[in-house]
C-alpha positions, 0 to 999 in steps of 0.5 A, a space after each residue: 450474585 453476579 461477578 460484577 456485584 461481587 467485585 463491588 462488594 468485595 473489591 479486595 477479594 482475589 476472586 473478584 480480581 480474577 473474575 471481574 476482569 475480562 478474559 482475553 478471548 472476550 475482550 479480543 472479540 469486543 475490541 475487534 467489534 469496535 474497530 472501524 476498519 474495512 472488512 479485509 483488515 478485520 478479517 486479517 486481525 481475526 485470523 491472526 488472533 485466532 491462529 497465534 494467540 487464542 489457543 494460549 491466552 483465550 481463557 486468561 484474564 487480560 490482567 494476568 497476561 505478562 510479557 514473559 508469557 507472550 515472549 514464550 508463545 512468540 518464541 515457540 511458534 513456528 512462524 511462516 515468515 518474519 513479516 507474519 510474526 511482526 504483524 501478529 505481534 503488532 496487532 496484539 500490541 494494538 489490542 493491549 494498548 486499547 485495554 490500557 486506555 480502557 483502564 483494565 490493565 496498567 501497562 501493555 505486556 507486548 511493549 517490551 517484545 522485540 519486533 522482527 526487522 520489517 521486510 520491504 517489498 523490493 522496488 523494481 521499476 521498469 525503464 522508461 523505454 520498457 514502459 512505453 513499449 508495454 503501453 504501445 503493445 497493449 494498444 496494438 493488441 487490444 481492440 474495441 472496448 478492450 482498449 480500456 486496459 491499455 489506457 489503464 496501464 498508460 494512466 498507471 505508468 504516468 500518474 503513479 496512482 495505486 491500482 486500487 485507486 485507478 480502479 475506483 477513479 470516477 469520471 466526476 473526479 477527473 478534470 481534463 481542463 484543469 488537468 487534475 484527478 481527485 483521488 479519494 476512494 479505493 477498491 478493497 475486498 471487491 467493493 468501493 471504499 470511500 477512503 485512500 490507503 493513507 486516509 487522505 484525499 489528494 489531487 494528482 496532476 495529469 501530464 499529457 500521457 495521462 490525459 491521453 489515457 483518459 481520452 482513450 477511456 472516454 472513447 471506450 465509454 462511448 462505445 460501451 454506451 452503444 452496445 445493447 448487451 451491456 448491463 452497465 452501459 454508462 459506468 461512472 468509473 473511468 476504467 471499467 472492466 469489459 465484462 458486466 461490472 461497473 468497476 475493476 474488482 480485483 487485480 487479476 482482471 488487469 494482471 492477465 493483460 499485463 503479464 501477457 504483454 511482458 511475456 510477448 515482449 520478453 520483458 522480465 516479469 514484475 508486479 503491476 504495482 511497479 508501474 507506480 514505482 516507475 512513475 516515481 523514479 521517472 520523476 526523481 530522475 527528471 530532478 523534480 521537487 521531492 515534496 511535489 513527488 511525495 504529494 502526487 504519490 500520496 507519500 510523506 517525503 520521509 517515505 519517499 526518501 526511504 523507498 527511493 533513496 537509490 534513485 534520488 542518489 543516482 541523479 546526483 552521484 555523477 555530478 559528485 564524482 565529477 567534482 572529485 575528478 575535476 579536483 584530481 585532474 587539477 592536482 595532477 596539473 599542478 604537480 606536472 608544472 612543479 616537478 622539474 624534468 
């Protein structure tokens, strides 16, 4: 007689309650296998579960695991950072929430566990003049098919698209006459994924600088087509690498040119992701509509406000100070007129 049959015949048995409920280790594997996520995300979940939770919970039935156990494990674990701790607890919460939905447990034991405050990566955009100097330097230093990298960064600075989105941008998604690009895929784990980070496609309007980058990339594509040594002469991607690949598989390909430009120009080093932040702050400082900017970036307006509040405020701060100054000056004038000499 197996455990399942025993549980059916003796539903009130302590043994049946214990053995018929899946163990944490088995359920975690089943849950992970059922997740429709990209390889990199699946790997991160697996590492987190194996490293922090499996050593303590693997052999326990999931309905025997309570909040006190999890709180004790979390408290005794030497976390690398608050971000790692937050992610590990969130992933465990998601797994137990699935167990609740599967009617294996009645409540999520992770629900009462306090999460560390979320640490945000600093937004550190380049000044507009810095962006233009970097682009000009890349066009000057990179020649031939290497100019695709200069075009890549001009496009990055003047569209605000994510690096993974630019790397996956195809020619058939760019309409130069309509001046738009359809963003619907990314590069993740060295391959193309037919989705965006937010899982929603969007249309990015192309300004003159972005269109110039596309034209340069088109010229590079024509040059590549004439080179017999090319394995992929006609890449369907707008910004392919100069080596024998159809698309840029990892950020290090473009990073080396970007970092070299910053060093040569003596500009403070920053991640190339800050090209996106630069575009966002350019738009904000120009007084563009917040909803429009959010749509272009693939953000919600709320996310835009929380990420770029400093720049949203700064565009209006001086006008507010001006109101105060005007009011104070007016007061002084009145006082001067009413106080006798």
